[in-house]
Backbone as CSV, one residue per row, in Angstrom:
resi,resn,N_x,N_y,N_z,CA_x,CA_y,CA_z,C_x,C_y,C_z
1,MET,-3.041,33.952,-21.459,-3.339,32.720,-20.874,-3.224,32.690,-19.434
2,GLY,-4.325,32.299,-18.819,-4.371,32.359,-17.416,-3.606,31.252,-16.730
3,SER,-3.278,31.215,-15.374,-2.596,30.119,-14.739,-3.162,28.898,-14.759
4,ASN,-4.540,28.857,-14.760,-5.328,27.590,-14.837,-5.173,26.932,-16.058
5,ASP,-4.852,27.694,-17.153,-4.753,27.066,-18.545,-3.432,26.325,-18.589
6,THR,-2.511,26.551,-17.799,-1.153,25.926,-17.883,-1.056,24.698,-17.105
7,LYS,-2.023,24.415,-16.248,-2.100,23.199,-15.366,-2.257,21.917,-16.187
8,THR,-1.520,20.965,-15.780,-1.710,19.533,-16.397,-2.858,18.992,-15.635
9,GLY,-3.296,17.779,-16.206,-4.240,16.959,-15.584,-3.775,16.566,-14.192
10,GLU,-2.519,16.165,-14.130,-2.030,15.676,-12.835,-2.134,16.811,-11.719
11,SER,-1.677,18.085,-12.158,-1.508,19.079,-11.231,-3.014,19.527,-10.720
12,LYS,-4.024,19.223,-11.581,-5.422,19.753,-11.067,-5.797,18.784,-10.039
13,ARG,-5.314,17.664,-9.894,-5.831,16.847,-8.844,-5.492,17.202,-7.374
14,LYS,-6.386,17.202,-6.548,-6.113,17.736,-5.172,-5.189,16.818,-4.361
15,GLN,-5.369,15.456,-4.576,-4.484,14.496,-4.069,-3.920,13.486,-5.041
16,THR,-2.705,13.179,-4.782,-2.068,12.144,-5.584,-2.621,10.759,-5.332
17,ARG,-2.976,10.039,-6.444,-3.436,8.588,-6.353,-2.226,7.604,-6.262
18,TYR,-2.390,6.618,-5.401,-1.381,5.691,-5.328,-1.965,4.233,-5.687
19,GLU,-1.470,3.688,-6.675,-2.000,2.405,-7.190,-1.876,1.213,-6.107
20,VAL,-2.908,0.409,-6.117,-2.999,-0.795,-5.238,-2.870,-1.931,-6.109
21,SER,-1.878,-2.749,-5.870,-1.688,-4.021,-6.645,-2.817,-4.926,-6.653
22,ASP,-2.940,-5.804,-7.608,-3.960,-6.896,-7.664,-3.600,-7.994,-6.519
23,ASP,-2.313,-7.963,-6.194,-1.843,-8.942,-5.133,-1.829,-8.437,-3.796
24,CYS,-2.333,-7.152,-3.602,-2.380,-6.618,-2.314,-3.323,-7.341,-1.443
25,ARG,-2.907,-7.462,-0.080,-3.614,-8.297,0.882,-4.847,-7.386,1.453
26,ILE,-4.898,-6.213,1.195,-6.056,-5.414,1.795,-7.272,-5.887,1.195
27,ARG,-8.270,-6.147,2.022,-9.666,-6.569,1.657,-10.531,-5.308,1.669
28,ALA,-11.419,-5.166,0.688,-12.203,-3.938,0.647,-13.698,-4.228,0.345
29,SER,-14.742,-3.483,0.776,-15.953,-3.649,0.433,-16.641,-2.171,0.616
30,ILE,-17.817,-2.017,0.053,-18.413,-0.615,0.143,-19.937,-0.878,0.234
31,LYS,-20.560,-0.200,1.074,-22.015,-0.097,1.389,-22.403,1.267,0.721
32,ILE,-23.398,1.189,-0.250,-23.797,2.464,-0.822,-25.295,2.737,-0.423
33,ARG,-25.571,4.007,0.148,-26.931,4.348,0.534,-27.714,4.857,-0.608
34,SER,-27.988,3.969,-1.597,-28.695,4.562,-2.791,-30.215,4.339,-2.677
35,ALA,-30.895,5.014,-3.641,-32.381,4.930,-3.618,-32.840,3.570,-4.006
36,ASP,-32.040,2.680,-4.448,-32.516,1.462,-4.885,-32.678,0.550,-3.664
37,ALA,-33.884,0.080,-3.237,-34.038,-0.653,-1.952,-33.496,-2.045,-2.063
38,ALA,-33.304,-2.578,-3.168,-32.801,-3.976,-3.133,-31.280,-4.066,-2.998
39,THR,-30.530,-3.015,-3.091,-29.156,-3.000,-2.879,-28.561,-1.976,-2.002
40,ALA,-29.467,-1.172,-1.441,-28.977,-0.034,-0.555,-28.280,-0.604,0.682
41,SER,-28.661,-1.729,1.201,-28.034,-2.221,2.402,-27.098,-3.270,2.257
42,LYS,-26.738,-3.510,1.013,-25.805,-4.740,0.710,-24.371,-4.132,0.794
43,ASP,-23.469,-4.993,1.393,-22.021,-4.589,1.480,-21.351,-5.394,0.315
44,TRP,-20.932,-4.566,-0.668,-20.380,-4.996,-1.941,-18.956,-5.313,-1.785
45,THR,-18.433,-6.566,-1.840,-17.045,-6.832,-1.808,-16.503,-6.409,-3.125
46,GLY,-15.155,-5.908,-3.056,-14.613,-5.350,-4.400,-13.149,-5.445,-4.297
47,THR,-12.479,-4.871,-5.198,-11.066,-4.757,-5.414,-10.674,-3.314,-5.336
48,LEU,-9.673,-3.013,-4.328,-9.246,-1.607,-4.233,-8.347,-1.371,-5.447
49,VAL,-8.615,-0.187,-6.108,-7.882,0.139,-7.213,-6.741,1.102,-6.934
50,ASP,-7.049,2.162,-6.190,-6.063,3.128,-5.777,-6.627,3.872,-4.523
51,VAL,-5.622,4.550,-3.870,-6.040,5.313,-2.722,-5.332,6.775,-2.843
52,SER,-5.883,7.635,-2.067,-5.325,8.962,-1.886,-5.537,9.453,-0.451
53,SER,-5.004,10.585,-0.167,-5.333,11.096,1.247,-6.676,11.390,1.560
54,GLY,-7.502,11.671,0.467,-8.901,12.038,0.709,-9.969,11.250,-0.052
55,GLY,-9.496,10.072,-0.527,-10.477,9.155,-1.312,-9.915,7.877,-1.763
56,ALA,-10.644,7.200,-2.539,-10.180,5.796,-3.034,-11.052,5.396,-4.164
57,HIS,-10.690,4.449,-5.119,-11.375,3.883,-6.110,-11.569,2.348,-5.730
58,ILE,-12.748,1.789,-5.846,-13.013,0.477,-5.639,-13.745,-0.227,-6.796
59,GLN,-13.359,-1.335,-7.229,-14.140,-2.005,-8.357,-14.944,-2.983,-7.812
60,ILE,-16.315,-2.923,-8.098,-17.330,-3.832,-7.650,-18.217,-4.465,-8.756
61,SER,-19.130,-5.349,-8.333,-20.011,-5.894,-9.327,-20.980,-4.867,-9.976
62,LEU,-21.386,-5.356,-11.155,-22.343,-4.523,-11.904,-23.716,-4.476,-11.281
63,GLY,-23.973,-5.471,-10.478,-25.277,-5.548,-9.752,-25.584,-4.286,-8.876
64,ALA,-24.441,-3.556,-8.398,-24.719,-2.526,-7.537,-25.480,-1.333,-8.437
65,VAL,-26.385,-0.784,-7.732,-27.083,0.504,-8.290,-26.723,1.664,-7.488
66,ALA,-26.037,2.575,-8.135,-25.536,3.825,-7.459,-25.515,5.005,-8.380
67,TYR,-25.509,6.186,-7.730,-25.489,7.457,-8.442,-24.482,8.344,-7.883
68,THR,-23.869,9.253,-8.628,-22.925,10.264,-8.139,-23.697,11.153,-7.018
69,GLY,-22.964,11.176,-5.952,-23.600,12.010,-4.788,-24.193,11.159,-3.551
70,ASP,-24.308,9.757,-3.957,-24.825,8.956,-2.984,-23.809,8.820,-1.783
71,THR,-24.315,8.750,-0.487,-23.426,8.490,0.646,-23.052,7.041,0.597
72,CYS,-21.904,6.809,1.216,-21.274,5.500,1.092,-20.349,5.196,2.402
73,ALA,-20.028,3.929,2.644,-19.098,3.636,3.617,-18.136,2.528,3.061
74,LEU,-16.891,2.884,2.938,-15.805,1.973,2.385,-15.116,1.305,3.516
75,THR,-15.126,-0.039,3.598,-14.497,-0.671,4.620,-13.101,-1.430,4.127
76,LEU,-12.045,-1.160,4.909,-10.782,-1.643,4.515,-10.410,-2.742,5.698
77,GLY,-9.830,-3.840,5.458,-9.491,-4.856,6.326,-8.252,-5.511,6.098
78,HIS,-7.492,-5.885,7.033,-6.290,-6.807,6.841,-5.938,-7.412,8.267
79,ALA,-5.658,-8.713,8.199,-5.193,-9.352,9.416,-5.871,-8.947,10.756
80,GLY,-7.215,-9.042,10.620,-8.081,-8.779,11.890,-8.160,-7.162,12.057
81,VAL,-7.652,-6.335,11.359,-7.938,-4.860,11.720,-8.828,-4.364,10.391
82,LYS,-9.807,-3.633,10.899,-10.878,-3.138,9.936,-11.002,-1.710,10.247
83,THR,-11.327,-0.898,9.269,-11.749,0.462,9.496,-12.732,0.960,8.374
84,GLU,-13.707,1.670,8.852,-14.754,2.159,8.021,-14.608,3.608,7.693
85,LEU,-14.630,3.883,6.435,-14.453,5.342,5.985,-15.714,5.859,5.159
86,ARG,-16.383,6.705,5.906,-17.560,7.377,5.322,-17.257,8.454,4.262
87,GLY,-18.158,8.415,3.198,-17.954,9.367,2.096,-19.080,9.478,1.213
88,THR,-18.847,10.024,0.078,-19.803,10.084,-0.927,-19.149,9.714,-2.257
89,LEU,-20.043,9.297,-3.236,-19.550,8.882,-4.521,-19.286,10.091,-5.383
90,ALA,-17.988,10.188,-5.690,-17.558,11.367,-6.525,-17.854,10.997,-7.958
91,HIS,-17.844,9.698,-8.426,-18.347,9.232,-9.566,-18.548,7.710,-9.571
92,TYR,-19.313,7.256,-10.541,-19.640,5.812,-10.556,-19.761,5.441,-12.018
93,VAL,-18.747,4.630,-12.444,-18.560,4.286,-13.900,-18.800,2.780,-14.133
94,CYS,-19.639,2.430,-15.117,-19.756,1.096,-15.347,-19.227,0.683,-16.755
95,SER,-18.592,-0.589,-16.716,-17.977,-1.092,-18.004,-18.678,-2.369,-18.309
96,ALA,-18.156,-3.198,-19.218,-18.961,-4.458,-19.665,-18.857,-5.429,-18.509
97,ARG,-17.833,-5.388,-17.654,-17.719,-6.520,-16.615,-17.772,-6.001,-15.150
98,HIS,-17.664,-4.778,-14.918,-17.778,-4.321,-13.481,-17.974,-2.759,-13.393
99,SER,-18.134,-2.357,-12.130,-18.405,-0.862,-11.867,-17.206,-0.417,-11.104
100,VAL,-16.975,0.847,-11.176,-15.822,1.437,-10.352,-16.422,2.603,-9.653
101,CYS,-16.279,2.582,-8.279,-16.807,3.679,-7.457,-15.563,4.541,-7.034
102,GLY,-15.760,5.903,-7.337,-14.846,6.824,-6.864,-15.319,7.498,-5.588
103,VAL,-14.607,7.201,-4.514,-15.114,7.625,-3.143,-14.407,8.869,-2.631
104,LYS,-15.125,9.907,-2.268,-14.535,11.019,-1.617,-14.774,10.979,-0.175
105,PHE,-13.892,10.824,0.688,-14.119,10.709,2.091,-14.600,11.969,2.722
106,ASP,-15.437,11.749,3.679,-16.023,12.864,4.550,-14.674,13.586,5.070
107,ALA,-14.907,14.903,5.517,-13.753,15.507,6.258,-13.306,14.819,7.439
108,PHE,-12.092,14.577,7.647,-11.556,13.910,8.853,-11.572,14.949,10.114
109,SER,-12.619,15.552,10.345,-12.575,16.493,11.414,-12.641,16.008,12.833
110,SER,-13.124,14.791,12.990,-13.144,14.159,14.265,-12.046,13.297,14.645
111,GLY,-11.085,13.094,13.647,-9.821,12.349,14.012,-10.036,10.864,13.628
112,TRP,-11.162,10.465,12.952,-11.256,9.077,12.620,-10.437,8.579,11.457
113,ASP,-9.669,9.575,10.837,-8.804,9.196,9.785,-7.506,8.404,10.314
114,LYS,-7.302,8.452,11.757,-6.222,7.766,12.296,-6.065,6.242,11.860
115,ALA,-7.380,5.689,11.810,-7.359,4.290,11.470,-6.944,3.987,9.986
116,TYR,-7.296,5.077,9.170,-6.904,4.902,7.740,-5.442,5.149,7.467
117,LEU,-4.794,5.986,8.057,-3.352,6.262,7.808,-2.526,5.185,7.841
118,PRO,-2.530,4.101,8.595,-1.574,2.997,8.522,-1.762,2.358,7.186
119,TYR,-3.026,2.129,6.673,-3.233,1.510,5.310,-2.675,2.447,4.286
120,PHE,-2.949,3.730,4.304,-2.524,4.707,3.328,-0.999,4.698,3.268
121,LYS,-0.378,4.811,4.329,1.122,4.931,4.375,1.756,3.674,3.912
122,ALA,1.248,2.484,4.203,1.789,1.274,3.574,1.721,1.162,2.075
123,ILE,0.635,1.660,1.570,0.381,1.712,0.198,1.383,2.598,-0.453
124,VAL,1.506,3.838,0.148,2.542,4.749,-0.465,4.004,4.358,-0.495
125,ALA,4.273,3.704,0.642,5.690,3.216,0.898,5.947,2.073,-0.003
126,SER,5.024,1.430,-0.701,5.293,0.288,-1.648,4.977,0.572,-2.999
127,SER,3.947,1.370,-3.360,3.600,1.597,-4.765,4.602,2.603,-5.366
128,THR,5.296,3.383,-4.609,6.105,4.406,-5.217,7.599,3.974,-5.362
129,LEU,7.963,2.792,-5.020,9.367,2.396,-5.070,9.907,2.416,-6.512
130,LYS,11.057,3.154,-6.729,11.760,3.270,-7.955,13.264,3.139,-7.812
131,GLY,13.982,2.556,-8.652,15.459,2.530,-8.614,16.094,1.503,-9.492
132,GLY,17.151,0.917,-8.992,17.850,-0.066,-9.648,19.225,-0.455,-9.050
133,THR,20.140,-0.988,-9.792,21.413,-1.467,-9.270,22.329,-0.278,-8.840
134,SER,22.960,-0.462,-7.674,23.960,0.521,-7.214,25.153,-0.110,-6.746
135,ASP,26.200,0.607,-6.506,27.422,0.037,-5.939,27.235,-0.871,-4.757
136,SER,28.064,-1.957,-4.771,27.962,-2.920,-3.623,28.615,-2.329,-2.321
137,ASP,27.938,-2.651,-1.299,28.607,-2.289,0.056,28.876,-3.623,0.834
138,ARG,28.740,-4.724,0.204,29.078,-6.062,0.972,29.862,-6.772,-0.065
139,PRO,31.151,-7.305,0.207,32.020,-8.019,-0.582,31.383,-9.194,-1.117
140,GLY,31.512,-9.476,-2.424,30.885,-10.619,-3.081,29.307,-10.484,-3.338
141,PHE,28.753,-9.403,-3.102,27.337,-9.239,-3.420,27.091,-7.935,-4.329
142,TYR,25.883,-8.069,-5.038,25.572,-6.985,-5.785,24.343,-6.257,-4.939
143,ARG,24.275,-4.839,-5.007,23.321,-4.162,-4.269,22.270,-3.469,-5.130
144,GLU,21.008,-3.531,-4.845,19.882,-2.884,-5.568,19.172,-1.924,-4.619
145,GLU,18.980,-0.831,-4.976,18.268,0.222,-4.035,17.070,0.827,-4.812
146,TYR,15.977,0.842,-4.051,14.688,1.414,-4.626,14.216,2.445,-3.552
147,SER,13.890,3.611,-4.046,13.477,4.637,-3.140,12.063,5.114,-3.281
148,GLY,11.452,5.641,-2.220,10.105,6.259,-2.395,10.187,7.577,-1.614
149,PRO,9.059,8.195,-1.346,8.966,9.415,-0.563,9.567,9.367,0.789
150,GLY,10.233,10.533,1.232,10.787,10.537,2.557,11.830,9.580,2.767
151,HIS,11.803,8.784,3.854,12.851,7.815,4.246,12.622,6.472,3.584
152,THR,11.532,6.301,2.751,11.113,5.041,2.246,12.276,4.488,1.341
153,LYS,12.726,3.275,1.598,13.860,2.628,0.828,13.867,1.204,0.953
154,LEU,14.055,0.506,-0.171,14.201,-1.012,-0.119,15.576,-1.237,-0.680
155,VAL,16.365,-1.994,-0.042,17.887,-2.283,-0.336,17.796,-3.765,-0.401
156,ILE,18.279,-4.262,-1.587,18.352,-5.763,-1.810,19.804,-6.085,-2.194
157,TRP,20.239,-7.279,-1.614,21.491,-7.777,-1.946,21.386,-9.087,-2.639
158,ARG,22.237,-9.334,-3.871,22.223,-10.532,-4.582,23.664,-11.091,-4.480
159,ASP,23.741,-12.433,-4.651,25.112,-12.978,-4.667,25.668,-12.675,-6.045
160,ASN,27.064,-12.938,-6.158,27.740,-12.674,-7.392,27.902,-13.833,-8.292
161,LYS,27.122,-14.848,-8.074,26.944,-16.054,-8.972,26.122,-15.825,-10.111
162,PRO,26.119,-16.594,-11.253,25.365,-16.272,-12.440,23.892,-16.183,-12.109
163,GLU,23.345,-16.881,-11.082,21.922,-16.889,-10.759,21.470,-15.679,-10.206
164,ARG,22.499,-14.870,-9.571,22.163,-13.646,-8.843,20.950,-13.849,-7.819
165,ALA,21.186,-14.877,-7.013,20.148,-15.267,-6.058,19.965,-14.168,-5.032
166,LEU,18.859,-13.871,-4.511,18.605,-12.911,-3.406,19.307,-13.412,-2.141
167,ALA,20.059,-12.493,-1.509,20.822,-12.822,-0.364,20.348,-12.077,0.909
168,GLY,19.399,-11.096,0.731,18.915,-10.398,1.965,18.262,-9.040,1.390
169,PHE,17.653,-8.434,2.512,17.085,-7.256,2.151,16.814,-6.321,3.407
170,ASP,16.732,-5.071,3.181,16.405,-4.035,4.254,15.419,-3.091,3.771
171,TYR,14.113,-3.128,4.271,13.124,-2.281,3.803,12.572,-1.315,4.724
172,THR,12.791,-0.067,4.662,12.257,1.007,5.405,11.045,1.494,4.768
173,MET,9.943,1.295,5.566,8.595,1.675,4.965,8.023,3.043,5.418
174,ALA,6.958,2.968,6.128,6.278,4.210,6.706,6.755,4.511,8.058
175,ARG,6.137,3.584,8.886,6.471,3.897,10.386,7.529,2.867,10.937
176,PHE,7.818,1.776,10.099,8.706,0.851,10.632,9.639,0.428,9.361
177,ALA,10.640,-0.499,9.852,11.447,-1.129,8.811,11.591,-2.652,9.057
178,ALA,11.822,-3.354,7.980,11.981,-4.818,8.070,13.180,-5.230,7.423
179,ALA,13.896,-6.223,7.999,15.195,-6.557,7.434,15.421,-8.119,7.489
180,LEU,16.007,-8.740,6.520,16.355,-10.117,6.492,17.883,-10.118,6.115
181,PRO,18.772,-10.248,7.081,20.231,-10.023,6.754,20.724,-11.211,5.735
182,THR,20.226,-12.429,5.886,20.643,-13.558,5.131,19.452,-14.424,4.701
183,ALA,19.180,-14.385,3.360,18.047,-15.116,2.804,18.584,-16.553,2.369
184,GLY,17.901,-17.610,2.731,18.168,-18.944,2.338,17.030,-19.678,1.579
185,ALA,17.166,-21.010,1.458,16.212,-21.686,0.739,14.963,-21.983,1.471
186,ASP,14.920,-22.000,2.823,13.948,-22.367,3.728,13.136,-21.060,4.075
187,MET,11.864,-20.936,3.392,11.135,-19.791,3.517,10.610,-19.560,4.919
188,PHE,10.300,-20.643,5.628,9.870,-20.510,6.921,10.891,-19.938,7.988
189,LYS,12.131,-20.452,7.622,13.298,-19.829,8.508,13.482,-18.343,8.102
190,ASN,13.427,-18.154,6.865,13.440,-16.708,6.252,12.582,-15.846,7.049
191,LYS,11.250,-16.262,7.109,10.229,-15.432,7.770,10.585,-15.267,9.204
192,ALA,10.935,-16.360,9.869,11.278,-16.249,11.284,12.444,-15.311,11.478
193,ASP,13.355,-15.110,10.617,14.604,-14.315,10.726,14.479,-12.897,10.414
194,VAL,13.203,-12.508,9.905,12.994,-11.109,9.657,12.960,-10.304,10.961
195,THR,13.656,-9.149,10.988,13.740,-8.338,12.243,13.015,-7.071,11.874
196,PHE,12.550,-6.402,12.931,11.830,-5.155,12.783,12.440,-4.036,13.630
197,ARG,12.301,-2.835,13.237,12.710,-1.664,13.997,11.909,-0.404,13.492
198,ALA,11.920,0.587,14.339,11.290,1.806,13.968,11.928,2.553,12.825
199,ALA,11.126,3.219,11.955,11.737,3.897,10.813,12.460,5.212,11.425
200,PRO,13.449,5.718,10.648,14.228,6.907,11.138,13.301,8.093,11.456
201,LEU,13.759,8.890,12.285,13.063,10.141,12.588,13.054,11.152,11.500
202,ASP,12.360,12.227,11.454,12.428,13.212,10.418,13.760,13.925,10.275
203,ASN,14.529,13.921,11.388,15.844,14.658,11.492,16.930,13.636,11.065
204,GLY,16.560,12.267,10.714,17.555,11.271,10.417,18.069,10.496,11.468
205,ALA,17.648,10.802,12.761,17.975,9.964,13.810,17.326,8.616,13.836
206,PRO,17.998,7.557,14.377,17.364,6.332,14.250,16.035,6.273,15.239
207,GLY,15.134,5.464,14.929,13.938,5.337,15.655,14.166,4.563,16.985
208,MET,13.182,4.830,17.963,13.292,4.137,19.233,13.033,2.569,19.137
209,PRO,13.547,1.875,20.072,13.259,0.382,20.048,11.907,0.030,20.131
210,LEU,11.450,-0.945,19.563,9.938,-1.357,19.494,9.575,-2.133,20.669
211,THR,8.263,-1.892,21.079,7.792,-2.845,22.087,7.026,-3.932,21.392
212,LYS,6.624,-4.908,22.083,5.909,-6.061,21.521,4.744,-5.681,20.762
213,ALA,3.901,-4.715,21.218,2.720,-4.267,20.464,3.116,-3.532,19.154
214,GLN,4.324,-2.846,19.181,4.777,-2.042,18.000,5.437,-3.068,17.096
215,GLU,5.982,-4.139,17.509,6.496,-4.985,16.530,5.400,-5.795,15.881
216,ALA,4.228,-6.013,16.452,3.049,-6.642,15.759,2.657,-5.647,14.774
217,GLU,2.599,-4.390,15.003,2.121,-3.313,14.118,3.078,-3.269,12.856
218,ALA,4.396,-3.370,13.235,5.459,-3.506,12.088,5.195,-4.623,11.165
219,ARG,4.828,-5.866,11.749,4.567,-7.080,10.986,3.415,-6.811,10.068
220,TRP,2.287,-6.145,10.616,1.216,-5.846,9.963,1.408,-4.844,8.695
221,GLU,2.273,-3.825,8.931,2.673,-2.860,7.894,3.481,-3.576,6.845
222,PHE,4.309,-4.396,7.221,5.293,-5.157,6.234,4.402,-6.210,5.340
223,SER,3.428,-6.680,6.047,2.529,-7.691,5.251,1.799,-6.954,4.216
224,ILE,1.269,-5.833,4.381,0.584,-4.937,3.405,1.682,-4.472,2.276
225,ALA,2.760,-3.823,2.737,3.681,-3.197,1.816,4.338,-4.335,0.899
226,ALA,4.749,-5.414,1.424,5.299,-6.589,0.711,4.429,-7.173,-0.294
227,SER,3.066,-7.007,-0.126,2.067,-7.515,-1.112,1.706,-6.559,-2.119
228,ASN,2.252,-5.305,-2.128,1.836,-4.229,-3.011,3.074,-3.643,-3.743
229,LEU,4.005,-4.337,-3.902,5.235,-3.852,-4.652,4.932,-3.693,-6.118
230,PRO,5.552,-2.744,-6.799,5.293,-2.423,-8.170,5.577,-3.634,-9.028
231,LYS,4.933,-3.762,-10.152,5.172,-4.968,-11.004,6.436,-4.751,-11.657
232,ALA,7.026,-3.623,-11.742,8.345,-3.169,-12.386,9.421,-3.850,-11.576
233,LEU,9.325,-4.249,-10.392,10.297,-4.886,-9.610,10.507,-6.280,-9.976
234,ALA,11.630,-6.945,-9.862,11.894,-8.270,-10.348,10.877,-9.246,-9.676
235,PRO,10.422,-10.328,-10.452,9.473,-11.316,-9.744,10.115,-12.079,-8.563
236,ASP,11.388,-12.378,-8.618,11.883,-13.093,-7.461,11.931,-12.272,-6.284
237,LEU,12.123,-10.902,-6.431,12.201,-9.954,-5.262,10.755,-9.848,-4.817
238,ARG,9.722,-9.689,-5.571,8.446,-9.576,-5.104,7.904,-10.808,-4.326
239,ARG,8.382,-11.987,-4.939,7.917,-13.340,-4.352,8.631,-13.448,-2.984
240,LEU,9.891,-13.247,-2.856,10.527,-13.306,-1.628,9.936,-12.513,-0.463
241,LEU,9.690,-11.190,-0.711,9.085,-10.327,0.320,7.626,-10.768,0.673
242,ARG,6.924,-11.234,-0.333,5.552,-11.706,0.042,5.622,-12.963,0.852
243,LEU,6.541,-13.861,0.512,6.565,-15.122,1.309,7.020,-14.940,2.776
244,VAL,7.788,-13.967,2.989,8.295,-13.779,4.414,7.671,-12.760,5.220
245,SER,6.615,-12.096,4.555,5.790,-11.102,5.207,4.556,-11.645,5.954
C-alpha cells in the first residue's frame, strides 16, 4: 500500500476549510467571467459558506451560468471595508434551490492577500472555538473557557445563581482581544464598556497598547468574530457577544 492510499479525505485537502455561520456579518458577492453574455458581468450576491487560506465557497442564485475553470472575482465586505479576491471556479454545483461556487484564489504573489487576511483570521478565531466549563478564578462565579488555534481563547464568567447569567467575558481573537469585565442588563452600556487590547505576541508577551486606528480595527475584527461563533456555544453567550460587538 502506498503512502497516498493511507491518506484520509481531510488530509488530502491542501487547506483547511473554516465554516462561516449563517449569522456572520460578512457580505459576499461574486462576478463570474463566463461565456454567457447575459450573466457574465453581473455581480451575484450570495452567502459565504466557508473559507480557507487559498479559496472559499459561496452560495448564489441558480440564475448564474458558470463552468469549472471560469475566472471570477469574489468580493467580501463588512463595515465599509471591502476586498476583491480574483480566482477561478474550482467547481460549480447546482441543487434544487441554489448554486455553490468553489473559488480557488489566484496566487498571492503581489501581496494583495493582505486585505483578505483580517477576514480569514477573524473567521478562524471564531469558528474553531471548543471547550466548556473549567475551575472558577473569580469568587462567586463559574468560568467557561473555549480555545482555538494559537492564542485564540474565549473566557466567560457566569454568576452562581440558578439562572447562571453571563457576568463578563474576555475574548482573545486573531490580532486583538475584546473584554467586558461586568455584563449588565443594559446592552448599550455593555457595548460601551467593551475594552480592546492587542493579542499576545508569539512568545507569550503582552501586545503593545493600541492606537485609535488600531482600536477601530479591533472593533471591526470583534464584530466579525462575534457574529460567527459556533452553534455549539450556548445561545445566550452568542447573543451577548453579537449585541455588544
